[in-house]
C-alpha positions as CSV (number, residue, x, y, z in Angstrom):
1,M,113.0,101.1,4.9
2,N,109.8,102.1,6.6
3,L,111.3,105.5,7.7
4,E,112.5,106.1,4.1
5,M,109.0,105.4,2.8
6,Q,107.5,107.8,5.3
7,Q,110.1,110.4,4.4
8,F,109.3,110.0,0.7
9,K,105.6,110.3,1.3
10,A,106.1,113.4,3.5
11,E,108.2,115.1,0.8
12,F,105.9,114.0,-1.9
13,F,102.8,115.5,-0.2
14,K,104.7,118.6,0.7
15,A,105.4,119.1,-3.0
16,L,101.7,118.9,-3.7
17,A,100.8,121.3,-0.9
18,H,100.0,124.3,-3.1
19,P,96.7,125.1,-4.9
20,L,98.4,126.1,-8.1
21,R,100.6,123.0,-8.2
22,I,97.4,120.9,-7.8
23,K,95.8,122.9,-10.6
24,I,98.8,122.2,-12.8
25,L,98.6,118.5,-12.1
26,E,94.9,118.5,-12.9
27,L,95.6,120.2,-16.2
28,L,98.4,117.7,-17.0
29,A,96.1,114.9,-16.1
30,D,94.2,115.9,-19.3
31,G,97.4,115.7,-21.4
32,D,100.8,117.1,-21.9
33,K,101.0,120.9,-22.1
34,S,103.5,123.8,-22.6
35,V,104.0,126.5,-20.0
36,N,101.9,128.9,-22.0
37,E,99.0,126.4,-22.2
38,I,99.2,125.8,-18.5
39,Q,99.4,129.5,-17.8
40,S,96.4,130.2,-20.0
41,L,94.2,127.4,-18.6
42,A,95.2,128.1,-15.0
43,G,94.5,131.8,-15.4
44,S,97.8,132.5,-13.6
45,E,100.9,134.5,-14.3
46,G,103.7,132.8,-16.2
47,S,106.2,133.4,-13.5
48,A,104.0,131.8,-10.9
49,V,103.4,128.8,-13.2
50,S,107.1,128.5,-13.9
51,Q,108.0,128.6,-10.2
52,Q,105.5,125.9,-9.4
53,L,106.6,123.7,-12.3
54,T,110.2,124.0,-11.1
55,I,109.1,122.7,-7.7
56,L,107.2,119.8,-9.3
57,R,110.1,119.0,-11.6
58,G,112.5,119.1,-8.6
59,K,110.4,116.5,-6.9
60,N,110.2,114.3,-10.0
61,I,106.4,114.7,-10.2
62,V,106.5,116.2,-13.7
63,T,109.0,116.1,-16.5
64,G,109.8,118.6,-19.2
65,T,110.8,117.8,-22.7
66,K,112.2,120.5,-25.0
67,E,110.4,120.8,-28.3
68,G,111.9,123.6,-30.3
69,N,111.7,126.7,-28.2
70,R,108.9,125.2,-25.9
71,V,109.1,122.9,-23.0
72,I,106.2,120.3,-22.9
73,Y,105.3,119.1,-19.4
74,T,104.1,115.6,-18.6
75,L,103.1,113.8,-15.4
76,R,106.0,111.6,-14.5
77,D,103.7,108.9,-13.1
78,P,100.2,108.4,-14.5
79,M,99.1,107.3,-11.0
80,I,99.0,111.0,-10.1
81,V,95.7,111.0,-11.9
82,D,94.4,108.3,-9.6
83,L,95.7,110.2,-6.6
84,L,93.9,113.4,-7.6
85,A,90.7,111.4,-8.1
86,V,91.0,109.8,-4.6
87,A,91.6,113.3,-3.1
88,R,88.5,114.5,-4.9
89,Q,86.5,111.6,-3.4
90,I,87.8,112.3,0.1
91,F,86.8,115.9,-0.3
92,N,83.3,114.8,-1.5
93,N,83.0,112.4,1.5
94,H,83.9,115.2,3.9
95,L,81.4,117.5,2.2
96,V,78.7,114.9,2.5
97,E,79.5,114.4,6.2
98,T,79.3,118.2,6.7
99,I,76.0,118.4,4.9
100,N,74.6,115.6,7.0
101,M,75.8,117.3,10.2
102,L,74.2,120.5,9.1
103,D,70.9,118.7,8.2
104,K,70.9,117.0,11.6
105,F,71.6,120.3,13.3
106,N,68.7,122.0,11.5
107,D,66.4,119.1,12.3
108,D,67.4,119.3,16.0
109,K,66.9,123.0,15.9
110,E,63.4,122.7,14.4
111,S,62.4,119.9,16.9
112,S,63.5,122.0,19.9
113,S,61.6,125.1,18.7
114,N,58.3,123.1,18.3
């Protein structure tokens, strides 16, 4: 069971490992959208958006529902929003650590030149 869980996590994170896929998920975190809406908001070509949506659908991260001649995409699990928020917080923590290291480096540099 543990190996199955690790395999699921590896595949799940591999599916997220593309900047445009992350952008699509962030857009869908704000609500369901069509391919055209995602394309417009992401500022990306339709073929690139469609390709990334296909990957996200294949990994059951998003779902698509046909409405007339449009497909509306939705996050399959609302916990994705939490995951994206946690990833943002981890990034911010790393950024703070980097800034602190830079400040310490600059302080040490100033001390040694005096």
